[in-house]
BAFI-3210 file (N, C-alpha, C; in Angstrom, 3 decimals, decimal comma, padded with zeros to 6 digits):
// residues 274
n [1|2|3|4|5|6|7|8|9|10|11|12|13|14|15|16|17|18|19|20|21|22|23|24|25|26|27|28|29|30|31|32|33|34|35|36|37|38|39|40|41|42|43|44|45|46|47|48|49|50|51|52|53|54|55|56|57|58|59|60|61|62|63|64|65|66|67|68|69|70|71|72|73|74|75|76|77|78|79|80|81|82|83|84|85|86|87|88|89|90|91|92|93|94|95|96|97|98|99|100|101|102|103|104|105|106|107|108|109|110|111|112|113|114|115|116|117|118|119|120|121|122|123|124|125|126|127|128|129|130|131|132|133|134|135|136|137|138|139|140|141|142|143|144|145|146|147|148|149|150|151|152|153|154|155|156|157|158|159|160|161|162|163|164|165|166|167|168|169|170|171|172|173|174|175|176|177|178|179|180|181|182|183|184|185|186|187|188|189|190|191|192|193|194|195|196|197|198|199|200|201|202|203|204|205|206|207|208|209|210|211|212|213|214|215|216|217|218|219|220|221|222|223|224|225|226|227|228|229|230|231|232|233|234|235|236|237|238|239|240|241|242|243|244|245|246|247|248|249|250|251|252|253|254|255|256|257|258|259|260|261|262|263|264|265|266|267|268|269|270|271|272|273|274]
n.u [061,848|061,894|065,463|067,382|067,576|070,303|071,085|069,277|070,297|072,722|071,910|070,851|073,518|075,104|073,373|073,813|076,300|076,580|075,231|076,494|078,816|078,019|077,833|079,720|081,048|079,921|080,145|082,609|082,687|081,754|083,116|085,422|084,093|083,922|086,735|088,089|086,254|084,219|085,675|087,663|086,410|085,354|087,553|088,164|086,137|086,360|088,783|090,238|090,656|090,358|087,877|086,020|086,156|084,868|082,160|081,634|081,297|079,073|077,323|077,329|075,857|073,873|072,194|072,047|069,763|067,848|067,404|067,218|069,730|071,165|073,714|074,554|075,884|078,697|081,719|084,637|086,720|085,919|085,187|087,965|089,028|087,600|087,889|091,107|093,288|095,224|094,501|094,370|093,498|089,597|085,997|083,090|079,830|076,803|072,982|070,683|068,781|067,969|069,221|070,744|072,159|075,051|075,877|075,459|076,293|079,288|079,229|079,482|082,311|085,601|087,348|087,848|085,551|085,433|083,541|081,274|079,595|076,951|078,048|076,053|074,557|076,522|076,191|074,586|073,061|074,548|076,705|079,170|079,948|080,495|082,526|084,330|084,595|085,926|084,284|084,347|083,548|081,025|080,166|078,933|079,887|082,684|084,202|084,962|086,590|088,834|088,161|087,678|090,499|091,383|089,718|091,172|093,971|093,247|093,081|095,009|096,374|095,955|093,346|090,021|086,860|083,339|080,219|077,554|075,667|073,916|073,325|072,060|069,502|066,754|064,225|060,936|060,718|061,495|062,284|065,354|067,418|069,173|072,838|075,561|078,541|080,686|082,241|083,176|085,202|086,494|087,499|088,700|090,880|092,177|092,570|090,802|089,198|085,628|083,042|079,803|077,205|073,589|071,171|067,987|064,791|064,925|063,043|061,947|063,422|063,755|065,511|068,940|068,616|065,810|065,575|067,420|066,171|063,972|062,309|063,064|063,549|066,699|068,915|071,993|073,515|075,681|076,255|078,417|082,020|084,093|086,088|088,361|087,239|087,969|088,890|087,670|085,379|083,711|080,960|079,239|079,809|078,979|076,421|076,211|076,361|074,345|072,183|072,436|072,088|069,291|068,205|068,622|067,277|064,546|063,405|062,073|064,105|064,667|064,370|065,716|067,718|068,134|066,101|067,375|069,374|069,104|068,605|070,740|072,685|071,179|071,315|074,019|074,725|073,209|075,225|077,151|080,450|083,552]
n.v [-037,844|-039,036|-040,773|-039,508|-040,592|-042,305|-042,514|-040,644|-038,508|-038,589|-038,468|-035,976|-034,239|-035,201|-034,023|-031,304|-030,852|-031,529|-029,361|-027,060|-027,464|-027,364|-024,514|-023,354|-024,164|-023,096|-020,099|-020,255|-020,638|-018,810|-016,759|-017,317|-016,847|-014,209|-013,418|-014,646|-014,300|-012,270|-009,508|-008,968|-008,680|-006,553|-004,609|-004,548|-003,148|-000,569|001,592|001,572|001,336|-002,109|-002,014|000,061|-000,980|-003,494|-002,221|-000,783|-003,317|-004,631|-002,733|-002,287|-005,005|-004,595|-002,324|-002,898|-004,812|-003,792|-001,159|-001,623|-000,447|001,173|002,239|004,482|005,978|006,384|006,643|005,801|007,069|008,708|006,479|005,850|008,081|007,762|005,595|005,394|006,448|007,747|010,071|012,435|015,653|015,491|016,717|015,733|015,907|016,200|016,052|016,655|013,761|012,228|010,659|008,349|009,082|009,695|007,062|005,666|007,598|006,840|004,371|004,154|004,186|003,530|005,355|006,844|008,667|012,465|013,450|016,705|017,476|018,670|019,389|019,172|016,766|014,773|012,710|010,554|007,270|006,717|008,057|007,552|006,313|008,224|009,313|007,442|007,598|009,757|012,100|015,336|018,090|020,472|023,625|025,851|028,486|030,333|028,243|026,740|027,483|025,894|023,561|023,846|024,014|021,770|020,354|021,288|020,906|017,946|017,849|018,873|016,879|015,069|013,923|013,126|014,486|014,581|016,613|018,135|020,581|022,030|021,756|020,206|018,027|017,964|020,472|021,625|018,784|018,326|020,360|022,214|023,830|026,382|027,103|026,357|028,324|027,026|024,955|025,437|027,043|025,916|023,946|025,822|026,492|024,363|023,165|020,926|018,547|018,491|016,225|015,911|014,502|012,834|011,759|009,758|008,650|007,982|007,682|011,032|013,072|011,217|010,193|008,938|005,882|005,404|005,688|003,478|001,306|001,621|-000,116|000,596|002,106|003,314|005,173|006,260|008,787|009,710|013,036|014,593|015,415|018,294|020,381|022,096|025,580|029,246|031,381|033,855|032,859|031,337|031,738|031,703|029,133|027,726|028,048|027,058|024,345|023,680|024,070|021,968|019,730|020,000|020,298|017,500|016,405|016,942|018,803|022,012|025,084|026,570|029,801|030,227|029,404|026,750|026,745|026,368|027,325|029,945|030,971|031,132|033,053|035,502|036,037|036,445|038,294|040,490|040,444|042,507|043,745|042,879]
n.w [008,377|004,770|003,843|001,936|-001,765|-002,985|-005,629|-006,613|-005,750|-007,198|-009,751|-010,095|-009,593|-011,778|-013,106|-013,003|-013,114|-015,944|-017,142|-016,258|-017,745|-020,363|-020,620|-019,636|-022,434|-023,939|-023,399|-023,990|-026,485|-027,732|-026,933|-028,550|-030,908|-031,055|-031,086|-033,247|-035,328|-035,126|-033,930|-036,089|-038,190|-037,429|-037,215|-039,588|-040,483|-039,181|-038,557|-035,924|-032,135|-030,413|-028,659|-029,794|-032,815|-032,082|-031,542|-033,866|-035,862|-034,239|-034,187|-037,251|-038,158|-036,632|-037,316|-039,838|-039,550|-038,291|-038,847|-041,337|-043,080|-045,335|-048,074|-049,770|-053,856|-053,098|-054,626|-056,181|-055,429|-053,470|-051,677|-051,252|-050,171|-047,784|-046,394|-046,067|-043,752|-044,525|-046,120|-045,845|-044,285|-043,680|-043,261|-042,586|-043,014|-042,282|-042,408|-039,605|-037,969|-035,996|-033,139|-033,548|-035,910|-035,834|-035,457|-037,811|-039,924|-039,297|-039,617|-042,063|-043,136|-043,133|-041,887|-038,993|-037,064|-035,630|-033,249|-032,867|-030,136|-028,220|-024,656|-022,549|-023,398|-022,970|-021,006|-018,743|-019,685|-021,701|-022,092|-021,269|-023,804|-025,808|-024,641|-024,770|-027,978|-028,312|-028,610|-029,276|-026,946|-026,834|-025,391|-026,118|-025,099|-023,924|-023,468|-025,615|-027,238|-026,804|-027,613|-030,573|-030,929|-030,549|-032,452|-034,715|-034,256|-035,059|-037,292|-038,625|-038,400|-039,955|-039,422|-039,249|-039,153|-037,660|-038,673|-037,650|-039,178|-038,306|-035,635|-033,831|-033,493|-035,933|-034,709|-035,021|-037,345|-041,095|-042,630|-043,381|-041,325|-040,392|-041,035|-039,121|-039,226|-038,403|-039,602|-042,022|-041,568|-040,194|-042,075|-044,131|-042,767|-041,860|-044,047|-045,234|-046,914|-047,561|-046,972|-048,056|-047,011|-046,739|-044,748|-044,712|-043,740|-041,193|-038,306|-036,994|-034,752|-032,710|-029,613|-028,343|-027,781|-028,343|-030,975|-031,963|-031,687|-032,649|-035,778|-039,071|-042,315|-043,573|-045,115|-046,333|-048,202|-050,422|-051,555|-052,359|-052,322|-051,517|-052,197|-050,172|-048,970|-049,398|-046,975|-047,280|-048,617|-046,451|-045,832|-048,191|-048,814|-046,726|-047,127|-049,584|-049,222|-047,487|-049,064|-050,669|-049,590|-048,707|-051,218|-052,130|-050,263|-050,820|-049,028|-047,655|-047,122|-043,667|-042,314|-040,253|-037,542|-035,496|-032,352|-029,969|-030,499|-032,089|-029,640|-028,220|-029,884|-029,680|-026,948|-027,168|-028,531|-027,025|-024,955|-023,093|-024,867|-024,687]
ca.u [061,948|063,002|066,555|067,466|067,566|071,460|070,929|068,774|071,458|074,187|071,462|070,598|074,864|075,697|073,082|074,227|077,466|076,354|074,610|077,573|079,972|077,817|077,184|081,048|081,988|079,050|080,887|084,328|082,637|081,137|084,554|086,139|083,642|084,410|088,116|088,428|085,322|083,341|086,713|088,610|085,497|084,923|088,385|088,004|084,923|086,745|090,116|090,414|091,041|089,698|087,036|085,751|086,023|083,862|081,254|081,145|080,934|077,898|076,426|076,909|074,965|072,329|071,678|071,801|068,788|066,730|066,822|067,209|070,115|071,700|074,874|074,532|076,315|079,962|082,379|085,867|087,397|084,940|085,415|089,203|089,346|086,807|088,344|092,477|093,276|096,701|094,667|094,558|092,216|088,556|085,022|082,099|078,769|075,401|071,391|070,733|067,312|067,738|069,888|071,322|072,376|076,459|076,329|074,998|077,227|080,354|079,405|079,787|083,537|086,560|088,318|087,301|085,145|085,425|082,189|081,321|078,370|076,551|078,059|075,116|074,122|077,346|075,893|073,746|073,744|075,808|077,908|080,717|079,929|080,733|084,119|085,341|084,359|086,492|083,573|084,525|082,008|080,488|079,643|078,288|080,704|084,596|084,996|084,780|087,879|089,543|087,345|087,639|091,644|091,285|089,606|092,122|095,071|093,205|092,009|096,065|097,163|095,418|092,362|088,302|085,929|082,055|079,769|076,223|075,939|072,434|073,413|071,222|068,202|066,229|062,674|060,431|061,379|060,795|063,425|066,578|067,577|070,378|073,438|076,489|079,409|081,932|082,735|083,408|085,888|087,516|087,929|089,133|091,903|092,562|092,629|090,447|088,134|084,402|082,116|078,424|076,010|072,172|070,116|066,805|064,291|064,810|062,417|062,409|063,345|063,833|066,823|069,586|067,945|064,506|066,140|068,409|065,523|062,280|062,821|062,811|065,217|067,771|069,429|072,641|073,720|077,462|076,321|079,540|083,335|084,263|087,738|088,166|086,890|089,269|088,619|086,522|083,897|083,373|079,670|078,721|080,388|078,153|074,753|075,990|076,346|072,927|070,814|072,592|071,447|068,018|067,963|068,617|066,147|063,621|063,134|062,810|065,180|064,422|065,064|066,278|068,395|067,510|065,562|068,402|070,980|068,553|068,508|072,452|073,630|070,319|072,377|075,620|074,437|072,844|076,179|078,146|081,517|084,970]
ca.v [-037,741|-040,685|-040,441|-039,112|-041,793|-041,672|-042,778|-039,471|-037,625|-038,750|-038,198|-034,558|-033,865|-035,470|-033,252|-029,885|-030,836|-031,517|-028,037|-026,163|-028,002|-027,042|-023,146|-023,124|-024,420|-022,001|-019,080|-020,004|-020,367|-016,907|-015,127|-017,652|-016,288|-012,771|-013,284|-014,804|-013,467|-010,469|-008,653|-008,956|-007,935|-005,054|-004,161|-004,453|-001,645|000,799|001,559|002,194|000,288|-002,820|-002,025|000,850|-001,930|-004,637|-001,807|-000,863|-004,337|-004,702|-001,621|-002,694|-006,149|-003,923|-001,470|-003,829|-006,081|-003,138|000,269|-001,787|000,643|001,274|003,174|005,026|006,827|006,126|006,458|004,485|008,114|009,055|005,284|005,941|009,403|007,963|004,688|005,684|007,320|008,384|010,597|013,723|015,881|015,522|016,978|014,659|016,986|015,453|016,323|016,037|013,839|011,224|010,328|006,948|009,323|009,489|005,901|005,323|007,925|006,670|002,693|004,418|004,607|003,057|006,171|007,591|010,675|012,907|014,675|017,480|016,972|019,740|018,343|018,616|015,277|013,848|012,208|009,465|005,941|006,816|009,108|006,914|005,815|009,143|009,816|006,476|007,745|011,547|013,487|016,826|018,714|021,850|024,574|027,482|029,633|030,603|026,714|026,441|027,686|024,600|022,401|024,047|023,820|019,916|020,228|022,163|020,191|016,498|017,923|019,309|015,453|014,326|013,451|012,847|015,035|014,545|017,644|018,160|022,519|022,716|022,383|019,265|017,523|019,073|020,284|020,539|018,079|018,764|021,483|022,452|024,664|027,537|025,780|027,653|028,080|026,707|023,792|025,396|027,622|024,742|023,388|026,666|026,642|023,294|022,806|019,940|018,580|018,573|015,498|016,011|013,357|012,979|010,870|009,618|006,857|007,707|008,283|011,988|013,492|010,095|009,928|008,028|004,660|005,321|005,445|002,366|000,096|001,672|-000,178|001,759|001,823|004,091|005,748|007,368|008,769|010,634|014,059|015,332|015,665|019,828|021,095|023,531|026,743|029,895|032,129|034,642|032,143|030,811|031,855|031,313|027,881|027,017|027,957|026,176|022,821|023,604|023,732|020,933|018,960|020,489|019,846|015,872|015,486|017,597|019,823|023,318|025,829|027,397|031,484|030,861|028,562|025,695|027,417|026,984|028,380|031,284|031,723|031,519|034,023|036,400|036,431|036,533|039,747|041,191|040,589|043,493|043,429|042,788]
ca.w [007,068|004,453|003,147|000,449|-002,745|-003,528|-007,103|-007,115|-005,430|-008,088|-011,058|-010,005|-009,333|-012,585|-014,258|-012,516|-013,844|-017,632|-017,475|-016,025|-018,573|-021,116|-020,287|-019,889|-023,578|-024,686|-023,140|-024,950|-028,218|-027,900|-027,243|-029,909|-032,536|-030,928|-031,361|-034,509|-036,533|-034,939|-033,989|-037,190|-038,979|-037,002|-037,557|-040,918|-040,531|-038,667|-038,526|-034,283|-031,082|-030,929|-028,396|-031,081|-033,915|-031,750|-031,300|-035,203|-036,246|-033,694|-035,084|-038,922|-037,883|-035,676|-038,017|-041,407|-039,206|-037,793|-039,803|-042,951|-043,743|-047,303|-048,286|-051,827|-053,676|-052,920|-055,788|-055,708|-055,035|-051,883|-050,743|-050,937|-049,192|-046,504|-045,920|-045,843|-042,878|-044,734|-047,651|-045,268|-043,583|-044,219|-042,764|-042,935|-043,177|-042,606|-041,759|-038,144|-037,732|-034,814|-031,935|-034,159|-036,853|-035,676|-035,600|-039,025|-041,082|-038,835|-040,393|-043,907|-044,013|-042,125|-040,532|-037,505|-037,238|-034,275|-033,672|-032,299|-029,335|-027,584|-023,967|-022,093|-024,113|-023,323|-019,757|-018,961|-020,103|-023,120|-021,949|-021,571|-025,214|-026,511|-024,329|-025,532|-029,313|-028,452|-029,102|-029,013|-026,574|-027,408|-024,554|-026,856|-024,629|-024,290|-023,348|-027,099|-027,775|-026,505|-028,427|-031,754|-031,179|-030,411|-033,871|-035,609|-034,040|-035,432|-038,765|-039,136|-038,180|-041,137|-039,212|-039,647|-038,545|-038,295|-038,145|-038,057|-038,568|-038,195|-034,208|-033,321|-034,263|-036,427|-034,631|-035,678|-038,779|-041,832|-043,039|-043,082|-040,364|-041,048|-040,708|-038,020|-040,040|-038,042|-040,205|-042,905|-041,260|-040,198|-043,324|-044,601|-042,092|-041,985|-045,731|-045,185|-048,139|-046,967|-047,777|-047,860|-047,120|-046,360|-044,183|-044,648|-043,455|-039,986|-037,671|-036,629|-033,088|-031,956|-029,082|-029,371|-027,489|-029,086|-032,556|-031,921|-031,514|-034,264|-036,656|-040,083|-043,586|-043,301|-046,604|-046,498|-049,860|-051,051|-052,388|-053,110|-052,275|-052,032|-051,772|-048,505|-049,287|-049,067|-045,889|-047,720|-049,533|-046,092|-045,634|-048,902|-048,835|-045,687|-047,903|-050,682|-048,416|-046,694|-050,283|-051,866|-048,301|-048,478|-052,761|-052,052|-049,599|-050,953|-047,808|-047,723|-046,251|-042,860|-042,695|-039,155|-036,773|-034,604|-031,296|-028,673|-031,229|-031,995|-028,147|-027,790|-030,534|-029,081|-025,601|-027,176|-028,899|-025,792|-023,889|-023,354|-025,142|-023,672]
c.u [063,005|064,432|066,831|068,074|069,072|071,502|070,456|069,714|072,256|073,369|071,393|072,436|075,183|075,015|073,186|075,693|077,941|076,205|075,898|078,724|079,386|077,797|078,656|081,798|080,732|079,928|082,202|083,860|082,336|082,475|085,357|085,732|083,892|085,773|088,470|087,373|085,033|084,667|087,052|087,617|085,582|086,380|088,882|087,189|085,777|088,155|090,154|090,867|090,201|088,468|085,876|085,010|084,890|082,603|080,994|080,610|079,436|076,922|075,925|075,618|073,550|071,255|070,977|070,409|067,715|066,119|067,182|068,536|071,026|072,611|074,682|075,527|078,118|080,880|083,900|087,211|086,972|085,616|087,078|089,654|088,557|087,498|089,997|092,709|094,880|096,002|094,132|093,294|090,744|087,216|083,573|080,703|077,345|073,554|071,454|069,317|066,963|068,796|071,068|072,084|074,077|076,396|076,019|075,929|078,827|080,365|079,373|081,063|084,216|087,179|087,532|086,936|085,557|084,616|081,942|079,753|078,214|077,026|077,538|074,477|075,063|077,196|075,243|074,017|074,522|076,612|079,331|081,270|080,762|082,094|084,692|085,390|085,416|086,111|084,051|083,596|081,949|079,504|078,731|078,742|082,176|084,809|085,448|085,544|088,853|089,359|087,814|089,430|092,016|091,240|090,586|093,484|094,728|093,488|094,094|096,917|096,635|093,941|091,037|087,159|084,349|081,322|078,090|075,662|074,769|072,725|072,421|070,347|067,316|064,592|061,907|061,116|060,676|061,251|064,435|067,186|068,739|071,834|074,942|077,954|080,810|082,867|083,591|084,905|087,262|088,664|088,799|090,757|093,211|093,044|092,305|089,497|086,786|083,504|080,943|077,836|074,766|071,786|068,416|066,293|064,265|063,708|062,468|062,232|063,672|065,645|067,385|069,000|066,902|064,941|066,777|067,115|064,023|062,825|062,362|063,632|065,241|068,776|070,424|073,715|074,920|076,667|077,321|081,087|084,099|085,836|087,826|088,210|088,076|088,609|087,336|085,111|083,303|081,427|078,990|078,972|079,163|076,645|074,756|076,338|074,974|072,071|071,044|071,843|069,803|067,460|067,718|067,270|064,596|062,701|062,878|063,697|064,733|064,830|065,967|067,064|067,461|067,033|066,861|069,739|070,629|068,836|069,818|072,699|072,577|070,691|073,416|075,415|073,864|074,207|076,915|079,661|082,095|086,042]
c.v [-038,838|-040,061|-040,199|-040,258|-041,294|-041,885|-041,050|-038,456|-037,351|-038,431|-037,011|-033,623|-034,170|-034,476|-031,586|-029,765|-030,968|-029,794|-027,452|-026,280|-027,524|-025,525|-022,770|-022,930|-023,658|-021,043|-019,284|-020,214|-019,028|-016,287|-016,027|-016,628|-014,872|-012,261|-013,506|-014,450|-012,511|-009,576|-008,363|-008,201|-006,411|-004,326|-003,705|-003,038|-000,535|000,403|002,117|000,803|-000,928|-003,145|-001,070|-000,117|-003,022|-003,557|-001,410|-002,070|-004,473|-003,936|-001,797|-003,932|-005,303|-003,285|-001,845|-004,397|-004,882|-001,989|-000,428|-000,761|000,016|002,396|003,625|006,245|006,978|005,934|006,083|005,713|008,036|008,027|005,609|006,801|008,687|006,817|004,366|006,732|008,342|009,314|011,858|014,111|015,742|015,775|016,288|015,890|016,311|016,265|015,616|015,009|013,310|010,931|009,386|007,933|009,311|008,203|005,201|006,101|007,328|005,095|003,444|004,227|003,932|004,292|006,659|008,678|010,655|013,329|015,463|017,383|018,341|018,774|017,864|017,076|014,342|012,890|011,313|008,167|005,873|007,608|008,603|006,117|006,697|009,706|008,800|007,094|009,152|012,244|014,607|017,711|020,200|022,436|025,355|028,494|029,396|028,930|026,422|026,288|026,388|023,683|022,919|023,847|022,561|019,642|020,042|021,064|018,743|017,042|018,043|017,773|014,966|012,827|013,707|013,916|014,986|015,661|017,447|019,614|022,904|022,469|021,316|018,883|018,704|018,986|021,301|020,008|018,999|019,812|021,399|023,849|025,391|026,646|027,039|027,140|027,747|025,437|024,032|026,525|026,683|024,110|024,043|026,337|025,446|022,103|021,525|019,702|018,355|017,489|015,655|014,819|013,915|011,797|011,125|008,300|006,824|008,468|009,667|012,315|012,316|010,489|008,892|006,516|004,551|004,500|004,150|001,248|000,246|001,012|000,630|001,255|003,064|004,476|006,110|007,445|009,997|011,789|014,676|015,602|017,451|019,949|022,449|024,915|027,788|030,551|033,041|034,339|031,223|030,378|031,076|029,523|027,201|027,053|027,106|024,756|022,692|023,110|022,347|019,876|018,702|019,557|018,440|015,583|016,025|018,825|021,078|024,120|026,813|028,500|031,691|029,414|027,666|027,049|027,587|027,619|029,699|031,778|031,950|032,830|035,123|036,871|036,758|038,059|041,134|041,604|041,700|043,222|043,633|043,358]
c.w [006,125|003,826|001,953|-000,793|-003,085|-004,887|-007,361|-006,876|-007,055|-009,580|-011,152|-010,278|-010,909|-013,784|-014,559|-013,571|-015,522|-017,660|-017,282|-017,217|-019,994|-021,562|-020,479|-021,377|-024,647|-024,563|-023,874|-026,449|-028,349|-028,195|-028,337|-031,017|-032,287|-031,663|-032,811|-035,376|-036,264|-034,767|-035,438|-038,218|-038,697|-037,251|-038,815|-041,276|-040,073|-038,659|-036,753|-033,684|-030,909|-029,945|-029,340|-032,351|-033,483|-031,709|-032,913|-035,681|-035,493|-034,273|-036,322|-038,914|-037,339|-036,960|-039,083|-040,884|-039,138|-038,383|-041,650|-043,804|-044,715|-047,303|-049,682|-052,392|-053,811|-054,272|-055,425|-054,532|-053,856|-050,951|-050,150|-049,520|-047,684|-045,687|-045,169|-045,256|-043,152|-045,876|-047,375|-044,912|-044,177|-042,811|-043,667|-042,468|-043,521|-042,212|-040,321|-037,908|-036,425|-034,321|-032,642|-035,352|-036,758|-036,197|-036,972|-039,802|-040,321|-039,568|-041,741|-044,395|-042,975|-041,358|-040,028|-037,408|-035,553|-034,318|-032,583|-031,604|-028,486|-025,698|-022,948|-022,156|-023,942|-021,852|-019,838|-018,887|-021,183|-023,072|-021,933|-022,656|-025,694|-025,918|-024,731|-027,094|-029,615|-028,765|-028,478|-028,435|-027,062|-026,360|-025,081|-025,536|-024,589|-024,420|-024,926|-028,134|-027,806|-027,131|-029,788|-032,044|-031,072|-031,902|-034,461|-035,619|-034,872|-036,787|-039,283|-038,701|-039,236|-040,711|-039,901|-038,485|-038,757|-037,726|-038,383|-037,821|-038,110|-036,058|-033,333|-033,979|-034,395|-035,660|-034,817|-036,938|-040,224|-043,262|-042,544|-042,757|-041,010|-040,257|-039,753|-039,530|-039,973|-038,730|-041,452|-042,981|-040,805|-041,105|-043,988|-043,757|-041,778|-043,229|-045,637|-046,074|-046,944|-047,751|-047,499|-048,220|-046,502|-045,475|-044,269|-044,068|-042,223|-039,266|-036,887|-035,436|-032,209|-031,154|-029,606|-029,286|-028,536|-030,586|-032,726|-032,139|-032,656|-035,480|-038,156|-041,635|-043,642|-044,429|-046,234|-047,514|-049,671|-051,989|-053,237|-052,266|-052,686|-051,556|-050,792|-049,534|-049,154|-048,166|-046,374|-048,077|-048,397|-045,555|-046,925|-049,543|-047,944|-046,536|-048,960|-050,233|-048,027|-047,972|-050,963|-050,726|-048,855|-049,887|-052,809|-051,478|-049,644|-049,982|-048,430|-046,901|-044,909|-043,154|-041,331|-038,732|-035,896|-033,117|-030,650|-029,722|-031,499|-030,397|-027,902|-028,499|-030,205|-028,156|-026,083|-027,690|-027,842|-024,910|-024,025|-024,016|-024,466|-024,440]
res [m|p|a|a|d|p|a|t|n|d|f|w|m|t|a|t|n|a|v|a|g|i|a|v|a|g|w|i|l|v|w|c|g|i|w|w|w|f|l|p|a|g|r|r|r|l|d|a|d|d|t|s|a|f|f|a|q|l|g|w|v|w|t|r|r|v|h|g|y|r|i|e|g|f|t|p|q|a|r|a|l|l|d|d|s|s|s|g|p|v|i|v|v|c|n|h|v|a|g|v|d|p|i|l|v|q|l|s|m|r|r|r|l|r|w|f|m|a|a|e|q|m|v|g|v|l|g|w|f|w|r|l|q|q|v|i|p|v|h|y|d|r|r|d|t|q|s|l|l|v|a|m|t|h|l|r|a|g|g|a|l|g|v|f|p|e|g|g|i|a|r|p|s|g|r|i|y|r|f|m|p|g|f|a|s|l|a|a|k|g|k|a|r|v|v|v|v|s|l|r|g|i|p|a|n|a|g|v|l|r|s|l|l|i|p|c|s|a|t|l|r|l|l|c|v|l|d|p|p|q|a|t|e|v|d|a|f|t|e|r|v|r|t|m|i|a|n|d|l|g|l|p|l|a|d|r|h|l|e|h|i|e|e|r|l|t|q|q|a|a|s|p|s|r]
***
């Protein structure tokens, strides 16, 4: 075989070094952009650790492009409450359409929300993300006593909670199901103001990954900020908030809970008291 041409070898070595140099320079520029622009923008968007702030800015860019995300109705007073972590305990309540909902609600405010979420959903490809966000697991059994204690401790420290009181994604969609009264009880005991918001324009019943990828026109609207209810008013307060969201969305009120909630309530009623 003929010997390789030294000039050809030199050309390919030079080209390889040039490509490697460009790749390294590009990598450096990317990290400079992250640390000097992207991450500081995330810190302004979310009052949290650097990792969460990074994901907040990434989520904002993504949802603005893919979901056409808009935020409406936020008054200066509501904005101060939801952006300033020293403004006292707050519970944000919203209807639940798809898996992307908690991300959209969080992106509307700077205060970091701790969400309630069914424990069986905090697994799989996004399990690490929910743990990073300090989501409070819901088991629908005696273990929830500990979860409620965590939530109450968070409120009494001036924290913010996010709640989907229907207890899951509305299936079938097109109505507002009965709310679980837990958020109102927490607000009463923790002296937390309740921020009521509504979400619309999202493909119904989509999981987190699918709902992140489907283009749409999502809008989050602030409906009102309510003072905490009295302990004797929890049920009426819960229904008032549900009606408020249903009226804003133009949806009927369902006369029952979501199916999995109904099943658990039936099981609890059938279980012998101890």
